[in-house]
N, C-alpha and C positions, 0 to 999 in steps of 0.2 A: 298306570297311565292310560288316559282315554285314547280312543281311536284318533281324534283330532290332534291331541298332543303328540302321540307317537308319529303321526304323519308329519307334523311340523318338525319333529326332531330329525326324521329321516330327510326331510326336505332340505335342511341346512347342512346335512352331512354329504350332500351330493358333490362330486368333484367339480371344480371350477376350471374352465379353460385357461391355459397358462397366460394368454395375452390379456385376460381381464382379471387375473387374480388380485392384483393390487386394488383395482377399483371395486370389484364385487365383494370382497371380504368386508370392508367397512359398511357397505350397503346392506349386506345380509345381517350384520350385527344390529344395525339401526332398525331393520324390519322386525327382527325378533324382539327388540326392545318395545317397539310400538305394539306388537301383538299382545304383549303381556298386559297392556292397558285397554284391550279391546275384547272383553269377555262376551259381549252380546254377539259380536260378529263371529266369535268362535262357536257359539251355540248354533247360529244360523249356518255356518260352514259345515258343522257336523250333520245338520239336518239335510243340507243339500247333498252331502256325500252319501248319506244313507239312501236318499230318494233318487239320486241321479236325475234330478228334474231338468237339468240343462244339457243332458247328453244329446249329442247330435247337432247342437247349436253353435254358431260362431258369433262371438261378441266383439265388435269393434268399439273401442273406448277412446275418448279424448278427455283426459283427466290430468290434473296436476300430478307430476311424477314424484310422489313422496312415499315414505315408509308406510303410511296409513293406506294409501292407494294400493300398494303392493299387497297388503293383507286382504283387501277386497278382491283383488284379482286371483289370489290363491284360493279364496272361498269359491269363486266362480269356476276355477279349474277343478276344485274338489267336487263340484256339482256336475262335472262332465263336459263343460264348455271348452271350446278353443278360443283363446283370447289374444287380441292384438291391441297395442296401446300407442297412442300419440300424445304428446304433451299439450295441455290446454293453455300453456303460457311459457314462452322460452325462458323467462327468468325464474320460473318456479320448478323447472326441470332439474332434478338432482341426479347427476351422472352416476354416482355410486349406486343409487337405488336402481336406475335403469340397467346398469351392468349386472347387478344381482338378479334382477328379474329375467334377464336373457338366459342366465344359466339354468333356470328352472322352467324354460319352455314358453315364456311369454315373448311374443314378437314385439319389441319395443322400438319405437322410432321417436327419439327425443334427444336433444342436446341443449345443455344450458347455454343461453345467450344466442341461440340460433337466429339468423335474420328472417325477415318475413317470407322470402322465397323458400327457404329451407323449412320453415314452420309448415307451410302449406304442402310442401313435398312430403313431409312426415305424415300429414293427415292422409294423403293419397296412398302412401306406402302402407299405412295401417289398414286401409280399406282393401288394398291388394292382398295383404296377408289373410284378412278375414274372408275375402272372396275365394282364396285358394283352398280354404277348408270346406268340407262338405256341409250341406244343410243350410237352413235359413239363417238370416242375419238378425241379430239384435244390436241396437246402438245405445251406448252409454255416453252422454255428451255433457260438457261443462262449458257453456257459452254459446252453443249452437253452431260452432264452426264446422263440426263434422257433419251435422245434418245439412248445413248449407252447401258444403262440398258435394254431398250426395245429390243435391238438387240442382247443381250447376255443372261441375266438370266430371262428375261420376254418375250420371243418370242411368247408365247401363246396369248399375247395381240395384236400382230402386225396386225392381220386381222381387228381389230376394229378401228385402228388408221386411221383417214381420212387424216390428214395433221398436220403441226405444224409451229411454228415460233421460230427462234433462235436469241438471242439478242446480242451475242458477236462475235467479230472477231475471237477469239480463238476457239469458238464453230463452227463457219462457216468453219474454216480450217479443223476441224475433219469431218464435214459433207461432204465437197467436197471430202475428201479422201474416205469416205464411198461410195459416189456416183461413184467415179472412180473405186472402187473395185466391184461395182455392189451389195453392201450389203444394201444400204439405201432403205427401203421398202416402203416409202411414200414421198410425196412432202413436202419440208421444205422451208419456206421463210426466206431469210437472211435479218433480220431487219437492219443490218449494211450497206446494200446496199442503204439505204435511205439517201439522202443528208441531210435531216433534222436531222436524228440521228447522222450522222458524225459531223455535225456542233454543235449540242447541247450537246449530250451525251459525245462523244469522246473529242472534243476540249474544250468546255467550262465546262462541268460537270467534266470530269476526271482532267482537268487542275486545276480547283479551288479546288476540294475536295482532290486531292493528296497533293497539297501544304498545305492545311489545316491540313491533317493528319501528315505530317512531322513536322509542327509547334507545333501541340498538343503534339506529342510524344517527341520532343527534346527541345522545347522552344528556338530554335536557332534564332539569328538575321541573316537572309539570305543575307542582303545587304553586298556586298563585299566578300561573300563566293563564292566558285566555286562549281556549281551544274552540275554534269554530267548526261545527259539524254540519256539513251540507247534506240535508236529507234526514228525515226522522222516520224512516221505515224500520224494519226489524234490525238491519245492520246498524243504522244510525243510532237507534235506541241503545244498542249494546255499547257502541263507541262512546256515546255521551255519558252513559252510566259509569263506565270504567274510568273515563277521564275525570269525572266528578269525584269518583272514589279515590283518585290520586291527588285530590286537592285543587284541580284546575277549575277556573271559572269557565263554564260551558255556555256558548251561544249557539243556537240552532237556527239554520235557515231552511225555509220550506216554501213550497208552492201549493201544498194541499192544506186547506183550512182546518180540517179535522186533525191532521197530524200536528199542525202548528198549535192547535188548542191543547192536544195531549201533552206536547212538550212543555207548554206554559204551565199546565196543571201539575206537571212533574217537577216544577221549580226551575226550569231552564228559561233563560231569556231567548226570545225569538225576534230576530231582526232581518231586514232585507240584506242581501249579500253585500251591497255597496256600503252599507253602514257597518256591518259586522267585520268586514275586512280591515277597516281602519283600526280596530282594536286587536286584531288577531296576532297571536304569537305562533300558533299552529293552525293550519286549515286542513281538514280532512273531508274529502268528498266521498259520499256514499249514496248516490242517487240512481245510478244506472242510466243516466242521461248524458247528453253531450253538451260541452260548452258551459260548464258550471262555473269555472274560474276562467275568464276570458282575457283577451289582451287589454281591454279597457280597465280591467280590475287591477292590473299590475301597479299603476300609479297610486293605488290606495294602500298598498302593503307597507308595513313597517320595515325598517332595516333589520335583517336577520329573521324575517318571517319564514316559516317552514310550510311547504306545500306537500301534501300526501294524498294519494287516491286509494280508497278501499273498494272501489267498484271493479267489476271484472275486466272491462275494456279501458284502454288508455286514451279515452276521449273526454274525460270529465275536466281535466286541466289542459288548457291549450298550450301544450309544450312548444309548438312551433312559434307561437306568439312570444313566449318567454325567451326562446332562443334568439328571435329577431330583435327583441328589445335589449338584449344583453350586449355589453361592450367587452365582456370577458366571461369565460366559463371555466371554472376550476373543477375538473372531473375527479370524483372519488376523494373529496376532502375528508370524508369518513366513508366506511363501507356502505354502499347504497345511497350515498348523498352527493349531489353535485351542486356547487355554489355558482349562482348566476349573479353577475355584477351589472346593475342597471346604470344608465347614463349619469344619473345624479349621485352615484356611489352607493346606493342602497344594495344590499345583498339579499338574495332570495335563495333558500335552500330547497331544492327539489329532490324528493325521495323516489328511488326506484324508477327514474325516468318517466314518472307519471303512471307507471303500471301498478297492478294490484300489489299494494305495499306489504300486506301481511304474508304473502307467499314469496315475494321477490327479495325482501330484506330479512324477514323472520321465517318461521317454519310452518306458517299456516295454523289451522285449528289443531289443538292438542288431540292426541289419540283418543282420549275419553269422549271428545265431542264427535269425532269421525266414527267412533265405534257404532253408535246407534244410527248415524246417518248412512253409513255404508251397509250396516245390517239391513236397513230398510231398502236400500237400493238392490241388494242381493235378493231380498225377498220379492221385490217388484219384478226383477228379471225372471225369477222362477215362476211367478204368477203369470207374467206375460207369455211365457213359453206355451201356455195353453189358452189363456184368456184373450190374447191378441186377436184371434180370429173373430171374437164377438164384439170388438171395438171398432167404431167408425174412424175414418181418418180425422185427425184433429188433435187438440190438446185436452187431456183428461186429468182429473185430480187423483191423488193417491187414495185408494179405497180406505174408508174410515176404519174398517175392521183391521186392516193391516197396520195402520198407524197405531191403533190401540195395542196391538200385539207387540210392536217394537217398544212402546212406552212401558208395557208390563215387564218385558224382558230387561229393560234398563233398570227399573226399580228393583227387580229381583237380583240383578248383578250388584246393586248398591246395598243390598240387604234391607231394603225398605218394604214394609208391609202396609197394605191399605185395607180398609173395610170393604165388605160386600153388602149389597142391598138385601134386606130380608124379603120374604115373600109378600109380607104386608106392604112394604115400601114399593115393591115392583107393582103390586096391584093398584096402589094409590096413583102412581105415575102413569099407569095405563088406563085410568078411569077418569071420566069427566064428571061423574055423579057425586063424588065426595067433595063437599065444600067446607065452609067454616062452621 
């Protein structure tokens, strides 16, 4: 048995406090199951354990509390870091996973269904735990709420923060605005700049898990139905492709001409939102922007239309306008689905209260997707432990060499071999003198 494997075996043999036994036991089993599908992260964890590159560092994380996240935090602990965790979304927090993590030394502040006040209290508590540990702080964020908290209500901790990593496109938008305003106090790496992350997390992970959530919540047959996908970025592409693969008629809405052209050339119809909604059986927002489906759009929807949001924040669908227009609301007609009855009798099914549907209703990205994404984040934090001092305040891309290493590890884990350039080919590519 490898060192990493033996460590994991001991890890889950640790005694569980009696008051959390019932909750932690299933969480531990689910973490172990996810770990089996995350070979790249296991390799990185073994490297971190051998090098102890995170020793003396405290990491404050705001992430979705899932089994896959637990595997990442274990890898960071193996590298010597002290780790505290808050949930990136109240509906994605899995209490059994949180309980299991607490038994192995991770300070977890998360509760499924927590209200807004409690959510922000958890962020502050995670920062308190990180601050209580010795050494500089690194930040691992998903949506920029932890970084925003540091810059608003917890500014006293800013001098200790060395650098951080942001995992979402929505969070990077906020970070770039902070950088433009001159308020971002430390360097942040945009994990979404990674080609590996865009391919795996956004396209394949979000695409599959979003459609899984819609099917879980509605039990619809998508074949022959019209699915409107708002936004044709990396996430929207994945959703559109998966919906088409299930036989749906896919319509895309966009504000970017290049993305609209790409969707058209991929065979999707592109329409303005006001026209697309008249045909929609299912509407999925994936823009990262606010007010994508607004109050004035409600009168355009068919009876029985389904609204779902795949973006990080619950601002893409105007949930307040929908509630105000409803004469009756039937909560939980199916798990994760609320039925709103409009004045003329039309029914609209809202999934996950407008929150990120793939994590609130389904389980988020499969472990195989998060394997390489979290392996890259672990490597980034290890790299930042020494490189942060050389980086200016602001938003930085993932180093290309590191991105390539993760992709190579992923191919190796899949048993896929690729060719190497010959010396003659390298010479040709590095010379301008050889022509036709």
